[in-house]
LUMFIKOL-963413 format. One record per residue (C-alpha): residue number from 1; residue in one letter; x, z, y. Coordinates in Angstrom, 3 decimals. Layout:
N
ATOM  nr rest       px       pz       py
ATOM NUM    A        X        Z        Y
...
//
This chain:
446
ATOM  nr rest       px       pz       py
ATOM   1    X   60.902  110.642  114.459
ATOM   2    X   61.451  108.975  117.772
ATOM   3    X   60.886  105.240  117.542
ATOM   4    X   64.072  103.162  117.379
ATOM   5    X   64.529   99.441  118.017
ATOM   6    X   65.670   98.633  114.458
ATOM   7    X   64.892   99.777  110.928
ATOM   8    X   68.565   99.690  109.977
ATOM   9    X   68.906  102.695  112.204
ATOM  10    X   66.331  104.707  110.264
ATOM  11    X   67.333  108.284  109.544
ATOM  12    X   65.424  110.856  107.576
ATOM  13    X   67.215  113.844  109.145
ATOM  14    X   66.375  114.179  112.823
ATOM  15    X   69.484  115.068  114.764
ATOM  16    X   69.383  118.499  116.278
ATOM  17    X   70.616  117.013  119.573
ATOM  18    X   68.266  114.305  119.987
ATOM  19    X   81.402   94.681  104.684
ATOM  20    X   88.694   87.588  107.293
ATOM  21    X   85.360   85.816  106.495
ATOM  22    X   84.855   84.958  102.800
ATOM  23    X   84.063   81.425  101.539
ATOM  24    X   80.421   80.489  101.180
ATOM  25    X   79.138   81.070   97.678
ATOM  26    X   78.860   77.854   95.623
ATOM  27    X   75.778   77.012   93.637
ATOM  28    X   77.353   78.248   90.405
ATOM  29    X   76.090   81.718   89.563
ATOM  30    X   77.781   84.505   87.652
ATOM  31    X   77.882   83.902   83.907
ATOM  32    X   77.808   87.496   82.684
ATOM  33    X   74.391   88.197   81.100
ATOM  34    X   72.189   90.896   82.516
ATOM  35    X   70.113   92.976   80.173
ATOM  36    X   66.481   93.005   81.238
ATOM  37    X   66.032   96.677   80.509
ATOM  38    X   67.505   98.981   83.117
ATOM  39    X   68.040  102.675   83.001
ATOM  40    X   68.179  104.765   86.131
ATOM  41    X   71.462  106.702   86.319
ATOM  42    X   71.597  110.442   86.297
ATOM  43    X   72.642  111.128   89.872
ATOM  44    X   72.900  114.793   90.591
ATOM  45    X   72.389  115.328   94.286
ATOM  46    X   70.010  117.183   96.493
ATOM  47    X   68.877  113.937   98.130
ATOM  48    X   68.002  112.040   94.950
ATOM  49    X   64.969  112.828   92.881
ATOM  50    X   64.812  112.135   89.151
ATOM  51    X   62.926  108.971   88.265
ATOM  52    X   62.000  106.893   85.270
ATOM  53    X   63.697  103.638   84.349
ATOM  54    X   62.165  100.548   85.957
ATOM  55    X   62.225   99.000   82.492
ATOM  56    X   59.116  101.016   81.783
ATOM  57    X   57.312   99.594   84.784
ATOM  58    X   56.012   96.449   83.073
ATOM  59    X   55.406   95.770   79.369
ATOM  60    X   56.672   92.427   78.081
ATOM  61    X   53.773   89.982   78.101
ATOM  62    X   53.349   87.153   75.599
ATOM  63    X   53.989   84.502   78.255
ATOM  64    X   56.728   81.881   78.059
ATOM  65    X   59.511   82.433   80.603
ATOM  66    X   59.098   78.855   81.890
ATOM  67    X   55.460   79.513   82.683
ATOM  68    X   56.259   82.567   84.751
ATOM  69    X   59.076   80.797   86.569
ATOM  70    X   56.942   77.736   87.249
ATOM  71    X   54.301   79.990   88.700
ATOM  72    X   56.856   81.630   90.966
ATOM  73    X   58.174   78.246   92.122
ATOM  74    X   54.748   76.868   92.844
ATOM  75    X   53.468   79.928   94.639
ATOM  76    X   56.574   80.490   96.752
ATOM  77    X   56.657   76.798   97.614
ATOM  78    X   53.173   77.137   99.045
ATOM  79    X   53.589   80.530  100.672
ATOM  80    X   56.913   80.161  102.474
ATOM  81    X   55.606   78.395  105.547
ATOM  82    X   56.949   77.917  109.041
ATOM  83    X   53.854   79.606  110.395
ATOM  84    X   54.628   82.762  108.429
ATOM  85    X   58.445   82.829  108.490
ATOM  86    X   59.614   80.505  111.265
ATOM  87    X   62.374   77.917  110.986
ATOM  88    X   65.320   80.184  110.114
ATOM  89    X   64.563   81.350  106.578
ATOM  90    X   66.720   81.737  103.459
ATOM  91    X   65.216   82.705  100.109
ATOM  92    X   66.438   82.860   96.504
ATOM  93    X   64.978   84.063   93.199
ATOM  94    X   67.124   84.397   90.067
ATOM  95    X   66.314   85.151   86.432
ATOM  96    X   68.788   87.937   85.761
ATOM  97    X   69.144   87.546   81.991
ATOM  98    X   69.844   83.792   81.994
ATOM  99    X   71.529   83.704   85.412
ATOM 100    X   69.423   80.708   86.376
ATOM 101    X   68.007   79.970   89.784
ATOM 102    X   64.232   80.132   89.611
ATOM 103    X   63.557   79.147   93.218
ATOM 104    X   65.470   78.588   96.434
ATOM 105    X   64.738   77.611  100.013
ATOM 106    X   67.844   77.234  102.187
ATOM 107    X   69.511   79.560   99.684
ATOM 108    X   73.084   78.894  100.830
ATOM 109    X   72.277   79.071  104.543
ATOM 110    X   73.857   82.224  105.965
ATOM 111    X   71.777   84.440  108.225
ATOM 112    X   72.042   87.802  109.945
ATOM 113    X   71.201   90.120  107.021
ATOM 114    X   70.629   93.373  108.919
ATOM 115    X   70.599   96.435  106.631
ATOM 116    X   70.702   94.454  103.386
ATOM 117    X   74.421   94.463  104.285
ATOM 118    X   74.393   97.982  102.860
ATOM 119    X   74.239   96.377   99.398
ATOM 120    X   77.788   95.135  100.055
ATOM 121    X   78.844   98.596  101.235
ATOM 122    X   77.259  100.210   98.178
ATOM 123    X   78.962   97.751   95.790
ATOM 124    X   82.359   98.373   97.374
ATOM 125    X   82.062  102.160   97.495
ATOM 126    X   81.029  102.357   93.858
ATOM 127    X   83.711   99.837   92.817
ATOM 128    X   86.676  101.193   94.800
ATOM 129    X   85.901  104.917   94.889
ATOM 130    X   83.859  105.204   91.687
ATOM 131    X   80.420  106.800   91.367
ATOM 132    X   81.717  110.273   90.478
ATOM 133    X   84.227  110.604   93.313
ATOM 134    X   83.668  113.424   95.786
ATOM 135    X   85.165  113.590   99.261
ATOM 136    X   87.034  116.808  100.009
ATOM 137    X   87.157  118.702  103.284
ATOM 138    X   90.000  121.231  103.523
ATOM 139    X   91.023  124.182  105.671
ATOM 140    X   94.818  124.315  106.065
ATOM 141    X   97.257  126.795  107.506
ATOM 142    X   98.534  125.774  110.925
ATOM 143    X  102.074  126.008  112.290
ATOM 144    X  101.671  129.745  112.803
ATOM 145    X   99.753  132.492  111.039
ATOM 146    X   97.034  132.567  113.678
ATOM 147    X   96.232  128.832  113.451
ATOM 148    X   93.899  127.129  110.979
ATOM 149    X   93.098  123.410  110.820
ATOM 150    X   90.019  121.766  109.345
ATOM 151    X   91.280  118.588  107.679
ATOM 152    X   88.740  115.786  107.410
ATOM 153    X   88.276  113.679  104.293
ATOM 154    X   85.540  111.479  105.738
ATOM 155    X   82.592  113.147  104.022
ATOM 156    X   79.366  111.927  105.691
ATOM 157    X   77.310  114.593  103.953
ATOM 158    X   79.319  117.707  104.841
ATOM 159    X   76.935  120.611  105.304
ATOM 160    X   77.064  123.681  107.513
ATOM 161    X   76.582  125.778  104.390
ATOM 162    X   79.837  124.378  102.961
ATOM 163    X   81.656  125.129  106.211
ATOM 164    X   80.289  128.662  106.155
ATOM 165    X   81.568  129.194  102.606
ATOM 166    X   85.003  127.912  103.633
ATOM 167    X   84.943  130.189  106.670
ATOM 168    X   84.159  133.207  104.511
ATOM 169    X   87.041  132.394  102.138
ATOM 170    X   89.419  131.767  105.032
ATOM 171    X   88.404  134.970  106.802
ATOM 172    X   89.089  137.051  103.701
ATOM 173    X   92.606  135.626  103.442
ATOM 174    X   93.347  136.127  107.148
ATOM 175    X   92.063  139.687  107.199
ATOM 176    X   94.026  140.560  104.054
ATOM 177    X   97.256  139.708  105.867
ATOM 178    X   96.215  141.426  109.066
ATOM 179    X   95.391  138.383  111.184
ATOM 180    X   92.691  139.255  113.673
ATOM 181    X   93.136  136.522  116.308
ATOM 182    X   92.682  132.896  115.218
ATOM 183    X   92.837  129.464  116.805
ATOM 184    X   90.794  126.733  115.086
ATOM 185    X   91.818  123.056  115.221
ATOM 186    X   90.432  119.890  113.623
ATOM 187    X   92.437  117.014  112.116
ATOM 188    X   90.187  113.947  112.031
ATOM 189    X   92.686  111.163  112.679
ATOM 190    X   92.196  109.475  109.307
ATOM 191    X   89.628  107.528  111.341
ATOM 192    X   90.499  106.009  114.750
ATOM 193    X   88.635  106.924  117.909
ATOM 194    X   85.047  105.610  117.879
ATOM 195    X   84.526  102.066  119.144
ATOM 196    X   81.958   99.300  118.825
ATOM 197    X   82.152   96.953  115.850
ATOM 198    X   82.106   93.207  116.451
ATOM 199    X   78.465   92.300  116.981
ATOM 200    X   77.277   95.761  117.989
ATOM 201    X   75.266   96.260  121.135
ATOM 202    X   76.424   99.163  123.272
ATOM 203    X   72.940  100.653  122.950
ATOM 204    X   73.397  101.062  119.186
ATOM 205    X   75.519  104.155  119.867
ATOM 206    X   74.065  106.733  119.654
ATOM 207    X   70.519  105.346  119.250
ATOM 208    X   71.166  103.698  115.869
ATOM 209    X   74.464  105.177  114.721
ATOM 210    X   76.490  108.240  115.663
ATOM 211    X   80.026  107.613  116.972
ATOM 212    X   82.010  107.181  113.755
ATOM 213    X   84.361  110.124  113.213
ATOM 214    X   85.819  111.623  110.035
ATOM 215    X   84.202  115.036  110.542
ATOM 216    X   80.482  115.652  110.903
ATOM 217    X   78.180  118.427  109.753
ATOM 218    X   74.545  118.000  108.789
ATOM 219    X   74.703  114.433  110.187
ATOM 220    X   74.340  115.852  113.659
ATOM 221    X   73.987  113.190  116.343
ATOM 222    X   76.432  114.473  118.947
ATOM 223    X   79.133  112.611  120.860
ATOM 224    X   82.057  114.498  119.296
ATOM 225    X   81.055  115.475  115.778
ATOM 226    X   84.560  116.764  114.973
ATOM 227    X   84.568  119.211  117.867
ATOM 228    X   81.092  120.283  116.778
ATOM 229    X   82.509  121.119  113.336
ATOM 230    X   85.425  123.034  114.838
ATOM 231    X   83.214  125.080  117.156
ATOM 232    X   80.810  125.934  114.344
ATOM 233    X   83.655  126.934  111.984
ATOM 234    X   85.120  129.230  114.628
ATOM 235    X   81.752  130.925  115.068
ATOM 236    X   81.453  131.447  111.315
ATOM 237    X   84.955  132.953  111.146
ATOM 238    X   83.872  135.476  113.750
ATOM 239    X   80.684  136.183  111.815
ATOM 240    X   82.860  136.889  108.768
ATOM 241    X   84.959  139.513  110.542
ATOM 242    X   87.637  137.747  112.587
ATOM 243    X   87.601  139.680  115.852
ATOM 244    X   88.963  137.023  118.197
ATOM 245    X   88.522  133.357  117.323
ATOM 246    X   88.162  130.171  119.333
ATOM 247    X   88.106  126.404  118.806
ATOM 248    X   91.219  124.907  120.440
ATOM 249    X   90.806  121.150  119.851
ATOM 250    X   92.651  118.637  117.684
ATOM 251    X   95.841  119.252  115.745
ATOM 252    X   97.649  117.595  112.842
ATOM 253    X   98.177  119.220  109.486
ATOM 254    X  101.851  119.611  108.592
ATOM 255    X  103.158  118.214  105.324
ATOM 256    X  102.934  120.884  102.642
ATOM 257    X  100.660  123.172  104.667
ATOM 258    X   98.942  125.812  102.551
ATOM 259    X   95.297  125.326  101.635
ATOM 260    X   93.080  128.214  102.690
ATOM 261    X   89.743  126.792  101.509
ATOM 262    X   88.167  123.486  100.500
ATOM 263    X   84.812  121.930   99.724
ATOM 264    X   83.903  118.855   97.696
ATOM 265    X   80.810  116.994   98.844
ATOM 266    X   78.227  114.883   97.079
ATOM 267    X   79.262  112.231   94.574
ATOM 268    X   79.696  108.698   95.895
ATOM 269    X   76.712  107.668   93.756
ATOM 270    X   74.574  110.263   95.509
ATOM 271    X   75.767  109.171   98.942
ATOM 272    X   75.065  105.521   98.069
ATOM 273    X   71.610  106.557   96.942
ATOM 274    X   70.956  108.298  100.233
ATOM 275    X   72.278  105.316  102.201
ATOM 276    X   70.122  102.748  100.368
ATOM 277    X   66.943  104.784  100.178
ATOM 278    X   66.781  105.764  103.832
ATOM 279    X   68.980  102.976  105.280
ATOM 280    X   71.365  105.571  106.691
ATOM 281    X   73.796  103.894  109.098
ATOM 282    X   76.043  106.935  109.482
ATOM 283    X   76.668  107.245  105.742
ATOM 284    X   77.268  103.480  105.555
ATOM 285    X   79.905  103.420  108.277
ATOM 286    X   81.797  106.437  106.971
ATOM 287    X   81.821  105.057  103.407
ATOM 288    X   82.961  101.705  104.821
ATOM 289    X   86.068  103.419  106.239
ATOM 290    X   86.739  105.700  103.266
ATOM 291    X   86.749  102.576  101.069
ATOM 292    X   89.308  100.980  103.392
ATOM 293    X   91.677  103.930  103.050
ATOM 294    X   91.228  104.074   99.270
ATOM 295    X   91.969  100.341   99.043
ATOM 296    X   95.216  100.754  100.964
ATOM 297    X   94.073   99.707  104.441
ATOM 298    X   93.738  101.675  107.635
ATOM 299    X   90.282  102.824  108.674
ATOM 300    X   89.985  100.558  111.718
ATOM 301    X   87.222   97.974  111.901
ATOM 302    X   89.791   95.297  111.003
ATOM 303    X   91.202   97.286  108.085
ATOM 304    X   87.772   98.140  106.751
ATOM 305    X   86.730   94.493  106.962
ATOM 306    X   89.849   93.388  105.055
ATOM 307    X   89.179   95.922  102.309
ATOM 308    X   85.559   94.841  102.202
ATOM 309    X   86.435   91.168  101.801
ATOM 310    X   89.117   91.769   99.174
ATOM 311    X   86.795   93.909   97.060
ATOM 312    X   83.956   91.390   97.174
ATOM 313    X   86.209   88.414   96.347
ATOM 314    X   87.867   90.259   93.464
ATOM 315    X   84.395   90.839   92.031
ATOM 316    X   83.712   87.079   92.133
ATOM 317    X   81.171   87.553   94.905
ATOM 318    X   81.144   86.383   98.516
ATOM 319    X   79.459   86.480  101.887
ATOM 320    X   79.715   84.469  105.050
ATOM 321    X   81.080   87.136  107.371
ATOM 322    X   80.605   90.886  107.606
ATOM 323    X   81.972   93.121  110.356
ATOM 324    X   80.567   96.566  109.581
ATOM 325    X   79.138   98.701  106.798
ATOM 326    X   75.632   99.316  108.086
ATOM 327    X   74.387   95.831  108.966
ATOM 328    X   73.902   96.575  112.629
ATOM 329    X   76.322   93.791  113.583
ATOM 330    X   74.659   90.658  114.877
ATOM 331    X   77.810   88.747  113.850
ATOM 332    X   77.240   89.415  110.141
ATOM 333    X   76.278   86.380  108.038
ATOM 334    X   75.089   86.451  104.412
ATOM 335    X   72.873   83.944  102.572
ATOM 336    X   69.969   84.886  100.342
ATOM 337    X   71.881   83.445   97.349
ATOM 338    X   74.814   85.714   98.107
ATOM 339    X   72.585   88.763   98.487
ATOM 340    X   70.680   87.941   95.300
ATOM 341    X   73.943   87.511   93.397
ATOM 342    X   75.132   90.945   94.554
ATOM 343    X   71.871   92.457   93.296
ATOM 344    X   72.216   90.394   90.077
ATOM 345    X   75.608   92.000   89.483
ATOM 346    X   74.244   95.441   90.226
ATOM 347    X   71.430   95.191   87.667
ATOM 348    X   73.901   94.287   84.899
ATOM 349    X   73.899   97.294   82.585
ATOM 350    X   77.392   96.403   81.388
ATOM 351    X   78.546   97.638   84.811
ATOM 352    X   77.850  101.381   84.698
ATOM 353    X   79.797  101.982   87.908
ATOM 354    X   77.031  100.148   89.815
ATOM 355    X   74.175  102.113   88.249
ATOM 356    X   73.282  103.796   91.546
ATOM 357    X   72.485  100.402   93.075
ATOM 358    X   69.746   99.744   90.523
ATOM 359    X   68.452  103.280   90.254
ATOM 360    X   64.824  103.797   91.204
ATOM 361    X   66.061  106.946   92.936
ATOM 362    X   68.285  104.847   95.207
ATOM 363    X   66.555  101.571   95.978
ATOM 364    X   63.264  102.022   97.805
ATOM 365    X   60.236  101.607   95.542
ATOM 366    X   57.503   99.345   96.872
ATOM 367    X   54.729  101.367   98.474
ATOM 368    X   56.260  104.603   97.273
ATOM 369    X   59.645  105.696   98.598
ATOM 370    X   62.284  105.252  101.270
ATOM 371    X   61.940  102.404  103.737
ATOM 372    X   59.250  100.783  101.564
ATOM 373    X   56.907  103.768  101.713
ATOM 374    X   53.327  103.274  102.837
ATOM 375    X   54.015  105.271  105.998
ATOM 376    X   55.969  102.212  107.133
ATOM 377    X   53.000   99.985  106.211
ATOM 378    X   54.853   98.402  103.299
ATOM 379    X   53.030   96.971  100.262
ATOM 380    X   49.669   98.027  101.613
ATOM 381    X   47.958   94.650  102.174
ATOM 382    X   45.646   92.843   99.760
ATOM 383    X   48.471   90.387   98.983
ATOM 384    X   51.120   92.966   98.132
ATOM 385    X   49.626   96.296   97.119
ATOM 386    X   49.370   95.025   93.506
ATOM 387    X   53.199   95.211   93.400
ATOM 388    X   53.377   98.815   94.599
ATOM 389    X   55.581  100.762   92.210
ATOM 390    X   56.819   97.517   90.594
ATOM 391    X   59.420   96.275   93.097
ATOM 392    X   62.739   97.912   94.043
ATOM 393    X   64.485   96.520   97.095
ATOM 394    X   66.686   97.143  100.131
ATOM 395    X   65.110   96.420  103.458
ATOM 396    X   66.716   95.099  106.611
ATOM 397    X   65.458   94.945  110.176
ATOM 398    X   66.861   94.168  113.595
ATOM 399    X   64.823   93.095  116.597
ATOM 400    X   64.615   89.482  115.415
ATOM 401    X   65.672   89.899  111.781
ATOM 402    X   63.767   90.946  108.669
ATOM 403    X   65.140   90.883  105.137
ATOM 404    X   64.339   92.157  101.648
ATOM 405    X   66.612   92.006   98.579
ATOM 406    X   66.009   93.592   95.184
ATOM 407    X   64.428   93.110   91.791
ATOM 408    X   61.153   93.198   89.879
ATOM 409    X   59.757   92.012   86.548
ATOM 410    X   57.903   88.708   86.234
ATOM 411    X   54.768   88.175   84.166
ATOM 412    X   57.086   87.207   81.278
ATOM 413    X   58.562   90.711   81.332
ATOM 414    X   61.949   89.318   82.412
ATOM 415    X   63.968   90.773   85.230
ATOM 416    X   63.864   88.711   88.428
ATOM 417    X   66.255   89.210   91.328
ATOM 418    X   65.292   88.048   94.807
ATOM 419    X   66.469   87.971   98.402
ATOM 420    X   64.586   86.779  101.482
ATOM 421    X   66.051   86.702  104.993
ATOM 422    X   64.268   85.718  108.199
ATOM 423    X   66.038   85.242  111.534
ATOM 424    X   64.744   84.300  114.939
ATOM 425    X   61.358   85.931  114.604
ATOM 426    X   60.277   89.270  115.981
ATOM 427    X   60.465   91.783  113.161
ATOM 428    X   56.851   92.838  113.364
ATOM 429    X   54.955   94.748  110.729
ATOM 430    X   53.187   91.480  109.914
ATOM 431    X   56.493   89.709  109.180
ATOM 432    X   57.671   92.540  106.951
ATOM 433    X   54.358   92.494  105.099
ATOM 434    X   54.827   88.748  104.554
ATOM 435    X   58.146   89.561  102.862
ATOM 436    X   56.294   92.105  100.726
ATOM 437    X   53.917   89.314   99.754
ATOM 438    X   56.861   87.179   98.562
ATOM 439    X   58.165   90.053   96.415
ATOM 440    X   54.664   90.481   94.952
ATOM 441    X   54.683   86.749   94.203
ATOM 442    X   57.922   87.127   92.221
ATOM 443    X   56.336   90.001   90.342
ATOM 444    X   53.434   87.644   89.606
ATOM 445    X   50.666   90.021   90.553
ATOM 446    X   49.646   87.870   93.534
//
């Protein structure tokens, strides 16, 4: 993978061609209890591997909860230094079962959260769309018998194989009625034309995120992903026996147009898992807009932000300000307390719709998977490797931002939720490893 200037831009599939601002969260935490034993959800998707429940990661030790929490407070108090984390730091640790704050340093101070913003996007997608929802892509009959239109649903994980199957079905229907010449169009206007979100640098597109359109195949990083889909579909129609076929551009589907073929993509839970595990910006931004439409807003940046804010506030959560779905925006502001409270809600087993957010198949596992794998030098130092396989967290990185938000089990066997955000310091490997050290401290192994 070619090096990129920010981790939030990390993609596991190399491209063939190269959440109005909410009120600051008060000190009162959510009162709903969180069971300390979590079960990973069954998420059927090609991108998510089966995994065991994190509840099995640490046996309950015969240690009083106060002792473990005191140890966390003392150790973090000593280890969160200006030398290690600079002067713009926000950190919070919660005991999930009792909803008590174990430790905090500038916990209500909002910072640029980078890709931990994806926790907001994940919460909203799972809440508004539901974990089992699939996004449909459809081939419709055009205004004449020789015209077909690919109608976008906003599926970020549409595959060429699905388009090929739809082409085969469409070709059979066309040939059966004697149509041998076909014009292919795409209808992708459920999303507006690509533009920069508030707080995005121009260089982010396409280096960190593909121009956001409603049609894309195989997450290809090309300037016009919709045209790429149309051209490919036309080629597959020809391969399936249509003698003369060509992509003609954009066209709108008429009301009541016949359906020639359709394909349902991955479940929302699976897409959320992919987004969190690999910090996929493209999936994040498309889900951000699909949520807006499902919530009754348009899919503009403004509409998506309104839907994002309404969903978070209705859940009793908050953030400072969020302008996108991926966390690339340098105008985003979230405190560690707000991030930790979002994770605290996600680990509540009474909320099955959020199961993908706590799944060990979705959140990176310390020193094992996703953006916390050892190949990124995470949880490999003498101060953090003891927590490898025992911490599950979402990472965040911009040039001068590093963040980590997730959960682990303390030495008392109780579930601890944490969030640490650093701004104003170069996001070096050393800084990220210092965040790993703080997560290991919450776990109690260091």
